[in-house]
Phi, psi and omega in degrees: 000134179264137178281144176235162180296332181268345186261222183294140179283151178301335183289006181305320173221162185274081185293340178296331180295329178298316179293318180299314180297317180297312182294323178299331179268002178071028180260146172265159180304319182296323179292316180293320179300321179295318177299325182271000178063047179214172180281154177297324181298313179295319178297320178302319178296324178290314182295329179275352179088008179284328178244150174289152180273122179296145183303314181299321178292321178301315179297315179298319180294321178299317179291318180297313184271351182057050176231166178276156174298325178301324178293311180299322183281353178082014180284328180222159174262001178283115187280333185290138178284164175291153176293134178271143174294130183299334181284340181261118181255073185296331180296334177283331179284319182237075178292149182296323182274000000 
């Protein structure tokens, strides 16, 4: 979804955190985009807040960075993810590659 001046505000999620997390891991946008199976241009739009973050990508980023979706979305400042139920193997459902 593309943001418009009349529609949803960019502050819907904390897109600056995406850049911080990427830079903390020493990744370039082009490298991360390749991991996410998308173009660098589209990823750049997401990181800048111009495009909404797709749910599947949000899950992949949470697993890659080991943070909660709430942290990426700006709902909490707590960076640690919730404990996963051992019976649920979400990494098998949403592999990074």
